[in-house]
N, C-alpha and C positions, 0 to 999 in steps of 0.2 A: 643259275644251282641248277644243278639238277637235281629230279625225286625220281622217286619213284614211287607208285602206287597199284594196287589189283587188281583194279579197271582199267584206269587209262595207262597201263605200265611209264614208259621213261614220260618224263612232266616238267617240262623247261619255266624256271620262273617268271621269263620274260615273257610265255604266252601264257601263260593261267597265274591269275590273286589266287595264294594262299592263303589261308586265311593263321592266323596262331593255334585256334583251338583243333585245323586240320591236321595239324605237322607232330607226327612221332620222332618217336626217334631209334626205335627197334623192331625184331623182323616181325615182331609178336604185333607190335605194331599197322602193319604191312599188312600181319593178315587181318587185320582188324575195321583194315578203309580208311588207314591214313598215310597222311603222303611222308615219305620217310629221307633226308635230303640223303647225298651221297657223300659221305668223304673228298679231301683231292686225291686218297690211295682209289677209293673204287671211280674217281672220275677216271683216273688214267687209263686204271684197268677194262673198263668203259670203253676205251677211247681206242685202245691198241684191239680190242674185245667187240666193235658197233654189234654182231650179231647176238649177244648173248642176252635172256633174259633178264630181267629185275633181280632175281634170287642170285642170278649167277655176277649183278654185277658188286648188288652185299656182301657177299659170300667173298667175290672174289675166287670165284673156281668157276671152271667150261664144266661143267655136266655133274653139279652135286652130288653126292647121296641123299638120296632120303634119312640114312643118319648123320650125315653136315647139318641139312637141311636143322633135321630133330636136336644137335646139342646145341645150334644156335640160340631157338628156341629157348633150350633153354637157360641158353644164358642169358638171356632176352627176359625171362623170369624170374632169375637170380637178382636183373639189373631195376626189375619194376618195384620187386622186394624194396630191397638198399633206395630208391624214390620214394617208395610207400613210407622208410621208415624215416626217412630223411624232412615227411613232409608234414603242415598243420596237422593234417589228420589223426598220427600218435604223435607231435612233438610242441604238447601244447596242454595247460591248465590252466585252472582260473581263480582269477582271484576277484570276489565279489561279481562274479557273471564277465568282467576283464581277461580277455584270452593274454595268455603268455604265456612262455619258455625260455627257461636257463639251461645253456650249454652244458657242458659236463666243467668244466672248464668255468662256469663261470658259476657252480654252484661250486666246490672246489674253493673258488679266491671269497666268497663268500661267507662259505661255512669255515675260514679264516678270520674274518671281517666278527662275527660270531663271535667268535673267544674272544675278538681285542673286542666286541666292545658289553661280555660278561666283566671280565677283566678292567675297564675301565668302569665298568657298574652304569651303564648307559641301560635306558630301557627301554627306547623307542629306534628302529633302524628300519626306512624306508628304501621300499624297490619301484624302483620305476618300468613303467612299460615300453612297449618300443615302435618307434612309427615316426611320423612326422611330427606328433603331434605327442610325448610323452608325461603319464600319467605318475604321480607320489601312491603310494599304496605305503601307507604309515602302517608298520607292525609293532605289539611288544615283542620282545625277544622268545618268552615263553611260545609266543605260534609261530611266531620265524623259524624257529629250531623245527619245528614237526611240522610246520609245512618243508622245510629243505628236509627231513627225512622221510617222509613221506613222496617226497619227489623223488629223493635214491632210489627211495622203491621201488617207483611206475619208474624210472629208465633204466632201470633192471630188469627187469618184468619184457617190459618192450625190447629188452635188444637179447633176451634170451628168446622170447619169440618169434622175432628178425633171423633169428639166429635158428630155429626150430622150421621157420620155413626153408630156408634156403639147404640146410639139410635135407627136407622133405624132398626138393627139389631134383637137388640131387640124385636122388636113386629112385626117382619116375623111369616106367621104361617106356612109356607108352608115351604118344601123340594126343591122344585123348584125355589122359591122366592128366596130363601137360595142360591144356584147354580148360580144363574144369578143377583145376586147382585153385582156392580163393589164397593168396597172397594176405588177406584185409583180417580174414578170423584170428580173435585170440585173442586181439590185443587187450590191454585189463582197463577196466575205466578207467574217467581221466580223471584228473584233481578235481575236486569245487572246494573251494574255501570261501567262508563266506565270512565274515569280520563286521 
């Protein structure tokens, strides 16, 4: 595998051991000093144009304009927003200080389950944590319904913030603004429930 690196140029994984925390995927990662692997198409482009720069190989364009580089960095920033939105920095809530997350489909399914439990006069419901050793958390239906509603509001507010960040980045006009833009700001406080 071949990587591009800001200081080292092209780096072959056979010649240098690269730790996973040093690997990036975007042009922004490249500019921040990470090693970015070239995909198959980029490798073919590099083999066809052996004298090109790492950025040219990444963009698959010989002599890219500043505008092409800027637009790629905007796409990279939007990808970083997506990655952040999908991470545990956003997708987590706490029950008794135990981190958990329920996907949108899991929340919808649990809401149906909640209604079925209510219809059958059940008083308690059990949630399970994820991971290798799941832990059961038993809640009464009133607390569970409140948690589910709060979680849905939290998820919607996070979705709105992520969409706002993407829209803001799409309107940025300079590289300086793009570099300074903090795509992690403004997310709501994480839910914490003590039972």
